[in-house]
N, C-alpha and C positions, 0 to 999 in steps of 0.2 A: 648493245652492250649490256654487261651484267657483272654483278659481283658475286663471288663464289669464295669457298675456302677449301684448301688442300690440306693433308696430313703427310708426314713423313717422318723417318727416324735418321739422326745423323750419330755418328759415334761420340761419346764424350771424349774430349782433347786433354788427355792427361797432363796435368802440369802448365797447359797451355795459358799463358797471360794475355796474350792479344785476342780475347774471343770474337770481338766484333770483326776483325780482320779474319778470322778464323770462319766466321759466317759468310762473310762477302765473296770467300772463294770456294764455297762449297757449290757444285754442280747442279743439286737439287734446287737451289734457290734461281738458277738461269730459266727463266721461264720463255715460253714460245714469242714469237714475234707479237708485238701489239698487247702483251700481256705485262701488267704493273703491279708488283708487290705493295700491298698497303699497309698489312698489320701483321706483325710476328711475334709468337709467344712460345716459350719452352713449357710444356705442361709436365713434363715428368723427367728428372735426369738420375734415377735412381737404379736404374738397371744396366748400367755400363752404356747406356745411349741417351740422346736426348730425342724427346720426342715432341715434334715441332707442328705447329698450326699457323698456316699462313693465308692471310687474306687477299685476293686477287681480284683486280679489276681486268676484265676481258673487254678491250675495247671494240672488238668488232669491226663494222665498217667506218666507224667515227675514228678515222685515222689523223684527222686535223686536231686533237685534242692535245693540251700541252702535256708533256711527260714530266712527271714531279722528279725531283733529285732522288735518286735511290735512297732506300730506307737506311741501307747500312751505311752511307756516307757520315764520316765521324770526323770533328774538328776537335780534337781535346782542348781545354782550356789551358792556358800558359800561367795562370795565377788565380788566385781566389779573392776577390773583393770582399773584404771583412767590415767594410764602413755599415752595412746592415745586414739584418737576418732575413734571408729570403729561402723558404721552406716548401718543398714540393710534396704533396700528399697525393697518394694513388690508390684507388679502389678498383682494380680492373674490371671491366665490365662483364657481365655475362659468366662469373665464375662462382656463383652460389656463396659469396662472403658472408659471414654470419652478421659482420657489421658493414652496410653499404652494399649489399646484394640485392635491395629490394626497392623502397620507394624514398629515397633520400634519408635513409636511417643512419647514415655517416654524418649526415650534417652537424649533429651535437659534437661529434668527435672534432670535426674540421673547424668549430668554432672555438672548442677548446685549443686546439694547434694553433690557430690562428692568433689566440691570445699571447702565445708564447714567442710571437714571430713578428717581425716589421711588415711583412708581406707573406700571406700563404697562397701558392698557386696550386688550383686543384681543377677537376674536370666535372663535367655535368653529372655523372654517374653518383658523385658524392653527394650532391645537394639537390639535384632535381627531385621535388616530391610532388609531382602532378601539378596542381594549381599553388603549391606551396614552395617557396625557396627562401630560406631564412640564412643565407650568406652572410657573414660579417664585412663590413665596409672595406676591410683590408684585405679581402679576398679577390683574387684574379681569377674568374670563370673562363677555362681554357680547354678547347676541344683536344681529346685525349693524344691524336697523332701530333697536334701542334707541341703538347708538351713532350714528348718522344723527341721532336727534332729540335727544342729547346735543350734537353738534355743531351743530345749527340752534337750540339754545338752548330747545327746549319741553320737555324732560325732563332730570332728574338722577339721579345714584347714590347710593345710600346704602350703604356697604360692611356686610356681614353676617359674623359668625361662622359660622354654620350656617342651611341652609335646611331645610324639609321637601319632599321632593322626591315630587309623585306620578308613577309610572311608568304609561304606558299602553302596554299590548303588542297588536300585531294578533293576531287569533284564527286563527294561522296552522294549515294543515290537516296539517302534520307536528308531531306531539307534541314530537320532539327540539328543534327550533327554538325552541318556546315554552319548553322547558324551560330550554334556554341563557339564555333573556332573563330567567326568573325566578331561575336560578342565577347570573346576575350581578348582580343586585340583592341578593339574600342575602349574595354574596360581598362587596359594597361594605358591607353593615350591617354584617358580623362582622369584617372587615379593615381597613377604613377608617374605621370608626365614621361613616358617612354615614348621614344620617336620611331614607333611603327605605323608610318602613315600609308604603307603601299602594302597593297594583298594582290595575289595573283591565285587564279583557281588552277590547278593542275588537271589537265585533261589532254589525251588519256592518263589514267591513272598510273601511280607506281605499283609495282608487284613485289611485294615484301613478304616472304614465306620463312617462316623460323624453322629451325632443326636444330640438332644437338652434335658436337664432336664427340668422337671416342672418349676424350677425356671428361665428358660431361660439360664442356662450356657450351653456353647457348651460341648460337650462330645463326646462319640461314642463306638465302640466295635473294638477291635484288635485280629486278629485271624492269625493262621498260622506262628506261632513265632518260632517254632522247628528249623529252618533253620537260623533264625538271631542268637539265643541262641549257637547251635554248632560252629557258626564261632567265635562268642566272647571267648566261652571256650577253642577252640583246639588254639587260639592265643593269649591267655591271657598274657602271658608273654612278647610279642612282642610290646605293646603298652600302653600308659598312660591313652587316652581318647578314644572314639569313638564317631564318627558322621555318622547319617543314613540320607539318603534321599530316599524318596519311595513316592507311589501316595496315597493321601488322598482322597478316594471316597466320593463325594457328587453329589447331583442333579445338573446337568449343570445349570439350570434355577436359582438356589438358588445362584450358585456361582457367575453367570453374574449379579443376583440382588444385591449381597452383594458388589460388586466393582462397580456397576454402581449408587446406590441408595445413596443419600446425607442424613446426619445425620438430625433425626426429633427428637424433644423435645416436651413434653407435660407435663401437670401437673396433678398430682396424690395425692389425699387428705390424704391419708395414707403415704406418703414419700414426699411431697412436689414435686419440678421440679425431673422428672426422664428421662432416655434416652431412648427412642423408637427408636431405630436404629437396624440392624441387628447385631448380634453379630458374631465377626470373627469365621467362622467355623473350622477354620484348629487347633487353638492352643489347645482346650481341649482335644482332642484324641493324640495329639502329647505329652503333658504334661503326659497323662497317660503311654505312652509307656517309655518316660524317666524316670518317678519315678520308674517304675518296673526294668528297666536295672540298674539303680544308685543303687536302693536298693538291687538288686541282687548280685551284682559284686563289689560295692563300686568303682565305676570308673565314672568321669566326663562324661556325656551323652548329646548330642544335636540332635534334628531332624530338618530336613528341608524338607517340600513337593516338589515333582514333579509335572510338567504337567501331567493330565491326557492323554493328545492327542495332537498331532501337531496342529490339528484345534484348540482347546483351545490356544495353546501357540499362534498361529497366528491370534488370534481374536482381535478385537479392540473394546473396549467399551467406547471409549472416554478419555477424561481428566478424570483421577482419582479425587478422593475426597483427599485433602494434604494428610491426615493421612496414605492413602494406597498406596500412589503414589511410594512409594519404590519397590512394586511390579512390577508397569509399566516398570521400568527402568531396572529390573533385568533378567537374563537368568535361571540360576539354582537354585537360593535362597540358594545357598549352603556356601558362601564365610563368612558371619557374623558367620556362626556355626564354620567354621574353625577357623577364627581370635579370637573367643572368647574361644574355646577349647585349643587354642595352648598356653594359661597360665592359664588355669583354675587351681585352686589349688586341691591337693591331698587331698583325704578322709581320715581322720585319725579316726578310730575307737578304739583304745587300750586307755581306760580311764588314764593309767599310763603316755603317751605321753602327755596328754593334759596340764599338767604344763610346758613341753619344750618351750622355749622362742620364737621360731619361728612358733608354732602352734596357731592358733587362736580358743578359745572355746568360750562358752557362758558367761565365766567371763570377756571375752575383749568387748563384745557388749555394746555400749553405748545407742543406741535408735534403733527403729522400725518406718519405714514410710510406711503408708499404705494408700489406698482410703478409705475413709469412709464408715463403713457398712461392712467392710470384717471381718469375724470371722473364723480363721481355727487354726490349732494348733500353729503357730507361735504367733499370737495374744494372745492365751491362753497362752503360754509360757511366754511371757512379762508380762501377767499379774500378773501370779502366781509367777514371779520373782522382781516385782518390776520395771521393765525395761520401761522408757518412751516410750510411743507411741504416734506418731504426725499421726493424722486421717485428709486426706485431703477431705475437704466437697466437694470442685469443682470438684474432679475426679468421677462424678457421675458412677453408674454401676448398673448390676441387682439385687445385693444383698439387701434384706430387713431386716436389721439388726439394732437395736439401740445400738451402742457401750457403751452409757451411763448407759445401764440396768445392765453391768458388775459390780462386786465389785472392783473397782478399788481404791487403795491407793491414798491419796491426792498427788497432782503434779503429777500425771504418765500418764495421758490422755490429750493433746492437741488438740483441733479441731479446724483446721485452714482452711483458704478459698482456698488456693491455695499453689503452690510449692515454689514460692518465700517467702510466710509466714512460710512454713515450713523449709525453708533455715534459716531465723531469729531466730527460736525457737531452732534449732539445733546450731546455732553459740552462743546463749544465754545459752544453755547447756553445749557447749564446754569451755566456758568463765566461769562457774560455776556460772553464775548469774540466778536467778529464772526468767522466761519470764514475771510474773507478773509484776516484780520491774521495768520493762521498759514501763508500760502501766499507765495510768490516768484514773480516781483516783486509789489512791495506797490505799488499805484497811488497817486499823490498824492491828497490831498484837492481837491475842486472848490472853485474860487475862483469865487464870484459876480461875474458881470458887472454892475456898479453902472452905470444910464445916465449917460453923460456923463463916465464914468472908465475909463481902461484897466486891463486886470488886469495885476497886478505880481507878480513872484515869478517860479518857475521855471513851464515850460510845463506845462499842465494834462493829466494822464493820465486814462483812463477808471475813475472810482472804481468802476465796477460791474461791472469785467471778470471778477472771479471769483464774482460773485454775481446777476447780471443774469439775468431770464428766458432758460430754454431752454440757459444755458451750464454747464460743469462748475464744480464748487466744489473 
């Protein structure tokens, strides 16, 4: 069995408002028997079509694997619970985001947004910084596919005080690299009180080979997964979350160039100023693996890469660009995963439990914060349910989507320049104040044109001028 990605185009559904149903009915998404869709993204919607990229599990001879619920299954919320303000922050993995595209460099933004919410739900890519994890106490560390299912209404989250973590370590040929991983687990036990008492050595090893899609997204192929699944299945009753550390194979020159090259910016006539730097090659393939495991077993899962060799571990490429510097001061890259998983919420799939007061479901979500231009199932789920979306224009990335082309309801898409503006919009939403009410000029209320009667009063101004799709807040 293996994990791969495929690409295809779909026609843009002009004026179509039920976009998730539209996608679910497309023949291009009906895969061969034994293949399971795991991860879906639209990377471009600006040329009259949607360019789509789909992560797929090819089960091969392992036909006894549980089939996860289809990724396009959608249960829209019937109401919004406004007792608490619960925000979701996403920076999709492997898209070269200016903020959050490297080594936990979106963590300061996450801490800011967490201060504006009762609860912030985010995923490992945002706050994983090798051996550093500075998430706020009110932040829930949730694997990306589980957040998608939460937004789609097919899963809920049950916060936990502590998880028993199973750590699976690749059987690396270099003893020092294996020892670094084991020492990280024991350090987490001794210094942080994390319940990571069980370690399994994975042999034969996983094969994870990176590549890039035509959009520039980082992706790859994962093979030799049977040993990993065997460990999880035979130990399933003994742990609540699983941490995996293994080698991610890539060209050594590419790896050195990624860590050694500075960011570059250029102008692109079709998309304004865009990022022209190397995308972090690790995250895309890691997300593909964790999407698979979380979907198959309904367990919190995270992955950290191992050094390929002692030579690479000991190499010096100089002073790292700041967003990547956490990699330079880390040994095993594992502690961020252990800290995050230690209190990651349990995954609830029984709809009868979604109404339980301790379970977070899509009815409890107050807003979604994303980099501008990102369209995946979380964005489409928010669109369908009238959930406010805050798109950060300053977080440049490889996606080529115009969010304003989607059929948003009024006052549901806010495009802001940066994360401190996003924080301001969040605080306004939390306070029950329309964000446009604190900006000037303030447009007049619309006066309906009743048939047979003329409008009265002052001239009508555009009441959506500060909140309509595609404009600044």
